[in-house]
N, C-alpha and C positions, 0 to 999 in steps of 0.2 A: 503494500502498499503506501502509494507515493504518502508523503507527510513535509508539509511547509511551516514552520516555525514564524509565527508569529509574537509582536509584544501589543498588552492590552492594560489600561489602568483600572486595575479592580480594588476597592477599599482604600482607595488610595497609597497603593502598593503595585510597580508595574512587575505583574507578571506576565511567563512566558505561554504559548500557547502554540499548540499542534494543529495545523486542519488537513482532514482529508478530503479526497476528492467528493464524496457524498456531504460538505460543509456540515460537520460535527465539529464543531470545534473541542479540544481539549484544554483548560486551562490553570496553569499551576499557580497553584496559592501559598503562598509563604506564610506562615506563621509561629510565631515567637513564643517560647517558652522556657522554663530554666531547663531543660533539659535539652541532647540534639531532634529537634525536631521536624524530620522532610518535610518536601513538600506537599500539597496532595492535589492532585488531578480529576478534575472537576467537568463533567460534559456541557457545554456551550450550545441551545438547540435555534440559534439568534437566526443562521441564514438556511432555517431548515425549512423543508413543507410542513403546510399546516392542513391536518386529516380532520376535518371536524368531523363529529361522528354523525352529524343532521344530515351529511352525505353518505353516509351510510344507512339510514334507515331508523336511528333512532328516533324513538316516542316519547313525549312527557308520559310518566304510569305507567308505561306496558316497559314490563320491566324485562321478559323474552326479547324485544324485537331491540330494547336498549343495550341488552348487555351482548347481543348479538354485533352491531353496531361498533361497539365497542374492539371488541377480538375482533373481527375484520380493519377496523383502521387501524389495528396495531400490528397486524400481517402485514396491512399495506405499505406502513409506514415503514416496517423493517426492511422490507422487500424493495425498499426504495434505497436501502443505505443509509436511512434514519430519518426522522419526520419526529413533528409534535400533533402527538391526537387531542383535536381540543375540545372541549366538555365547556357549550354557551351556559350562558345564564339559567336560570330555572332547575329545578329538579327530576333529575334521573337517577330512578330506579333501578337498581345494579345487583348481579349474581360478583363473584370472585370476579378480580382481576388479574388477569396473566400478563407479565411484561418480557417484550423480548428486547436483544440489544439493540441502543441507538433509538432511546425512546424517550420522548417527555412527554408525559401526562399533567395537560395546563386548564386547569379550570379561573375559566373566566369568572369577574366579581360578579355576583353574584349566584355561580352557577353552583350548586347543590349534587354532588353523588352520593346517593343514599342506599346504601348497602341491604341486603336482604337478613331477614335473621331466622331464614329458612335452612336448617343443615344441610339440605339436599344442595343447594344452591353451589356449596364448597364442596365437593363431591366428582370426580375421584381423586381418594386420600393422596397427598405428596409427601415428599420428602422434605419433614418441619425437626421442632422439638415442642420437650414440653420441660420448664424449667431446667433447662440446661442436660437433657436427654432429648438424643436424636430415635426419630421415631415417624410411623407414615400415621397422618391424622388427617380432620380435614385442613384445607389449605385457608391461609391468612386470606383476610377479604382481598388485599394486594397484597401480589407476591411476586417476587423477582427469583430464579435460583438460575446459578452460573450468567448472567447477562455483566456486560460491559457497558457501563455510558446511558444511563436509566436518569431520570427523572419527575421530579412530583414539582409543580411550580402554579405561581399564580393567586389570584385573590379568593379563590374560590371555597368550597367547603368539603369534605368527607364527614362524611356521617355515617352513623353504624343507628341500625334499628335494635332493640335490645330484650324485647318480648320474649326468647327463649333463651336468649343467654343467661335474662336476670334469674329463669328458673336454674338454669346448668350453674350460677353459682355454691348453690351449696351440693353439700360432701356427703348423700349417703356410703354406704356402706360400698354400694356396689362401683363408685365413682373413686373408692379408697381401695380399693381389691385391683382395680386398673391399673391403681398407682404403683403398687406391690408386683404385679405382673411386671410392669414396661422396669422397676428400679432392678430386681431381679435378671432381668431377660437383659439389661444394660450392663449389670457386672460379672455374666458371662459371656459379657460380648457375643452375644447376639447379634446375625447380619442384621442390619436396619429393613432391612426389607422386609424382616419377620416382625415384624414390633409393629403392627398393625392396629390403632388404638378405636378406629370407628367402628364400633355397636353399639347396640341399642341401648348401654348402662355405664360404660367410660365415661361421654358427655367431656371430653377436656377441649375447651372451647377454644376457636381459633386464636394466634395474631391478631392484630387489625395492619397492619403491614410489616412484610417482614422481606428484607434483602437477602436471602441466604446465598452467600458465596457469589458476591458479584465485585465488581470493580468499578470505581469512578460515581458514585451515585452522591445527585444533589437531592431534597429536599427544600424548597424555598415557598413561603408565603402563605400557604394557606394554611386553615383552619381544619383540624382534626377535633371531630365531638364524639366521644361514649365509644368504647371498644370491648369487645368482648373479654379481653384476657392484655397481655402487655401490646403497648401501643404501637409504638416503633420498635425492630428490633432490626439492628443489622447485623448479621451472623456471619460470621469468618467473612468480613469483607474487609477489603482495602480503599483507601480514599472515598471518605462521605462525609459530606458537609449536609448540615441540618442550619438552616437560617431561618428568622423571621419567622417562625410557625405561634400556632397559639392551639396548645392544645389542654382540651377538656376531655374529662373522663373519670368517672366520680363510682366505677363497681369495684368488684371486688380480684384483686392485681393486678389492678391499675397504675402499673408503671408510666411512667412517661416514658420514655427514651431508656433501651434497655441495650448497650452494646457490648456485643457477647464472641469475644476469639476477633475481634475485629481491630482491625490497624491504621493508622492514620485516620484521624477524625476530629472535627472541627462539628461545636455545638457553638452558638452565636445567636445576641439576638431576639432567644425564644420566651415563651409565657408558660407555667403549668400549673394546671388546675390538675389535684389528680386523686386520687382515693388512696396512692400507695405512694410510692418514693418519684421523686421527679425525675432524679438519673440514677438507672440503677447500675453500674459497669459489671460484667459479670463474664465468666470464660469455661461454664461448662461444669458439668457434672460428675466428679469421680473418675468412672472407668471410662469413659465413653471422650473426656475433656482430655484425661490422660492418651488414649489411643491417635486423637489429633493433632494435642501439641501445639497449638496454637495458642500462646498469651493475646491477652490485649493491651494496646502499646501505641506509644505516641497519642492521648485523648487531650484535645484544649477546648475546655466550656467556659463562654466567656457572655458575660453582657445580659446573662438573664435573670428571670423574675420568676417566682413562687407564689403562686396563693393558696396554695393548699397541699399535702401530700406528708410521707410519713417523715422521707428525710429528703434533703436538699441534696444532699450525694451520698447516695450509700456503693458499699460496697460488696460485693456476695451475697448471699453466701453460695452461689453457684460461682468459684473462683480455680479451679482445679487446675485447671490451663496457666494460670498466672494473672497477674496485672501489673505492668508498671508503666511509669511516665502520664500522669493523669495530672491537668494541671487546669482549678478550676478561679477564677479571678471577676471581681466586681461584679458580682450578682447581689441579688437581692430579694429577702425572703418579707411579703407585702406582710403590714401589720394587721393581726388578727389572724396568723395562718396558724394552723393547728399541726406542729410538727413536733416528732419526737428530738432527733438529733442534728445536729448544719450538714454532720459529716460521721457515716456506723462505718464500722467496716464488720461485717463477722463472718465466722468461718466455722468450722467444727471439724473430729479427727477422723472424720470420713473422704476430707475434701484435698491434700492435699494443696498442690499447686505455690506460690505467693505474693504477696504484696509487698512494693516494695515504689519509695520515689513517686510520691504524692504528693500535693501541692496546693492547697489553698488559701486565697489570700481576698482580703477585701473583699468582706462578705459581710451585710447588717441584713440584724433579724428582731424580730418582737421577742416572745415567747415560744422558753422551748419546754415542752413536756418533760422531757429528760435534760440533755444537755449538750452541747457544744459539740464532744467527740465524743464519741464510746466506740469502742474497740473491745469484742466479747469473740470468742475461742471456743464456745460450746452452746451455739444456737443449731440447733434442730428442728425446733416445732413438733408440729406432728409427725413426723419421720423417726422422732428418738424411739416409740416404741412401733411405730407399723414395718418398719423391717431393720434388719441387725447390720450390723457395722461389717461388712466383706471382708474389705482391708483398709489399717490402719493407716491413715497419714496425717501428719501433723501440716500444717501452713504456716511456715517465714514469715513474719509480716516487720519490718523493716522501712526507715526513711521514708515520714510522715511527718510537713511541715505545714504549721498554719501560721500564718502572721498577719495582721491587721484585720481582726474578725470580732463581732458586739454584739450581745442579746440585750435584750430589758432583763429576762426574768427563765429560771434554770435550775433546776440539783443543782448542775454539779458544770464545772468546766470541761473536766476529761472524765470519763470512767473509763480503765484501760484493763484488761482481765488476760494477763497472757496465760502462759501454760507452764508449770516451774521448769517443765523439762524442755522447753521452748520458749522464750521467754520473747517478749513483744521488744525489738529494740530501736533507739534515736526517733524520739518524739519528742521535736520542737514548736514549742505555743512563744509565739513572740507580739505583745500586744495583739493579746486574746483576752477578751472579759467578759464578764455579766456581771450586771446592773445589781441584780439580788440573787443569790444562790437560798438553795434553802438546805442542801445537804452539807457539802462541802465543796472548796474548787475543784481538790484533787481525788479522786477516789482510783489511784490504781495502784494494781500488783501484776509482781513477774515483769515490771519495765528495765529497761539498761542502757541507760545513757553512754554511749562510748566515751565521747567527748567531755564525762564529767566525772 
């Protein structure tokens, strides 16, 4: 493929671009961080042909015709070497959307893609995940697998109907038995193709947006409302930028963004209003992650606002592939937000992996239900008694840096619960303060700072 190097001014930075014969631009975005941060390559479809879904038969309120039109528009754009699939203003009811390479899904202002809550609309099952374990399950509402140069842009909204998924939020015995079955198959390294979770009782809800094994991914400008499960899930991806997003999701397990085994990623200028963690950094669970052997690495989060959620930044507990080089800067937690921690790192004796080189700076917040920094090494939730420990692997945690952080109220500044046989190492707090503390500033055990 013939490539031509260009120069483009982007966010005040001069970035290099590559242009192929199909006019899909690849821009290299430079990001500053307190570690060596590679340039991030993202697509630009400004010179590409536009494919309105109305040209392919989309009709307001007609799920079948609109879904078929989106499939055809994506196929045509892909066959043309790349293009923008345009969602015009108005509400468009649809089934799952599956990307191909070199596709930009662009939503005009006042456009709403409304996703059905009929589970049959997300079949056949696809190669996906559930809380760090690979399986075949209902397709994510928006799904890209092994794609390059993909984007979702515009001023419109992606919205999930929740009637069925709300029922599936419950965890009856049949659901828990399915989770046990999946956990055991993963621990035995059973082929992923054999881990089919679609049946009458498993009720493993799909992700809203999952980019799975993709490169050069951009989400810019859209609003994302409601979610059956995790909202935005870049999984085993490289070069990802999420910017100018407004995310509202208050259902069960509704994290905002879950970067998992993903490298070279920027999240900026986003607003999160969540029922769970705003940004939850993960890297797979137990044997599956050890098999895939891909850490989450080089993640920058800046200039974001959280209106609600459990944690501003969560790390784990699915971190068995390792997590390193995370930088969060200049983020805000809104007054009145009901948060547990600003930063919460969690693992357990089954995970292995590692956590190192986490930097968080310039954060302001209201009251915390717990505190500013929490590190816990025995977090198992319902899994403690549901399934056994197959292989014991502890998680080294080191080099955690917090600077210029303030909150109005909390139980503690830091609570670090390391393990006696593997203490947490090198936690540095500089100008980290809470106006009102109900327990103690520091509730730390099994912590070693090598420079003290």
